Steps between C-alpha positions, in 0.01 A plus 500: 500500500691643203738672741568173681568319172749771395681475833516120478633514142765760593616302805505173303709654219744662743533171692567315175765752394673494841499122496665504156788741567778518758328702775822546698658669201184709453516621862869580461427708188223692677714568808772653284281737300642849437252732675605806297394344168187358660405847623543640149280217371234602753521866388465418130218253564306775677584747224335255262189500719490880509518513120237225482265706716565798271407285198176401668400869522465509119261204504294671770495826303355325199201372697444833676663441838687805625731395781817667626828323435583484872162345578536256211846394622366441851215293357752311284709396802186400690411282200847344508450417868163333437633311195787343694366457851131448426513313166159339531159656452509857374875559472676831437346583163154408623542724804613792283207447264253493792641815659513697174147392411385615844612860453516552121242490222633239250336159515682220678542316168693796352729520803571127478578538129745782577678288761504202262652699213755643742605144582505397134721799415759374749468143374564607139816683613616186684448285191674753274807534727520124549486445124763772447748340742437133415711488177803620703457237772654153533166326443529309175144398414431586133121522529529749788762699306265546204208569733706771673587665167132497404391647834748787466315617191138413583450547876434876501322519161273213610424679827411815304277309257316331787449836672377651173270205429346532845511880476653514847761733649640645178507867605813458710633184333846649432540619859382179664713287266811710565453496878422128490836443332681725752340309790642168382835657414530628858415154629769354275750744655377390843558138395855584386574650842368183666739300282787727609399450865552125465878547466516236230615494140160409358384525135308829526311476170384147581382612844312795353329279242390258772392793717278634221359154422427440869332842523270408210422159654439665840206688348309170499273492809634172635732617778548771760697784341670257262665317791603152394437564131796737474729259687391212280575704187856565616547140614427349158614798293853493641513121467446543126830690470686286754521770769447433874138568595564611860620845392183545293279399790692744721430772244127423497486499882668842511262639239204380705658653813521838323141462373380418852680795661365736234146367538516551876523875437131484414405404855594850621236654270207264561329748733520773232356306206150651502627852564747489209251365246219745574456778244 
């Protein structure tokens, strides 16, 4: 039921966005995309996923799971596939938790905590980078400007204090924090290449800020892979600065296309999941 609701919400949001913009112009933009830059965006997006899988190793180490990097990367891509194409029920993280619990000693609750903190580490990096870029953007909303300045200084210290208060995942905090930042930096580079592929003189900083905001909003479990939510963010975000929304929607479609292609890699490893996770 939850899966169906997510699909309906995503389709409804996409329909609303398409009904709001000039779809002919959107199609024209997409048909004239520079494939070279789009390919580079695909490469850097997948580099971010490889680094993300490497970060996850540190969380597993702390709870006593010894898994090879290659096996962890395979499991990571399988999780991506389940997250995007089977969003209901267990999902990618749930599948990874089940499989690891099946062959390793740590309790399921510890594995879930490791996966949760891995996600939070990435979210903190998104918030920090978004706050860092916001003051240089065209968005002129004073309350958000001051909020961004505050988040620059408190996001990582607050994350550390929460981890310390809960006494969770402190042993490799420096490593996971650093790799979490690198992951989002690589995705920002991927986003820049998508912007280049659009063959348009767009405000790059503004696009990156909206990309980071949409990535944070996409974490909310209300849509399939952030579809619809990301497009809606660009639709209204670009309207705030008086820029045509169709180019932003084209950007979000291309990012989803890259995410989908990357997630499909996981389907080639489905038959090896159990074998790779076994000790």
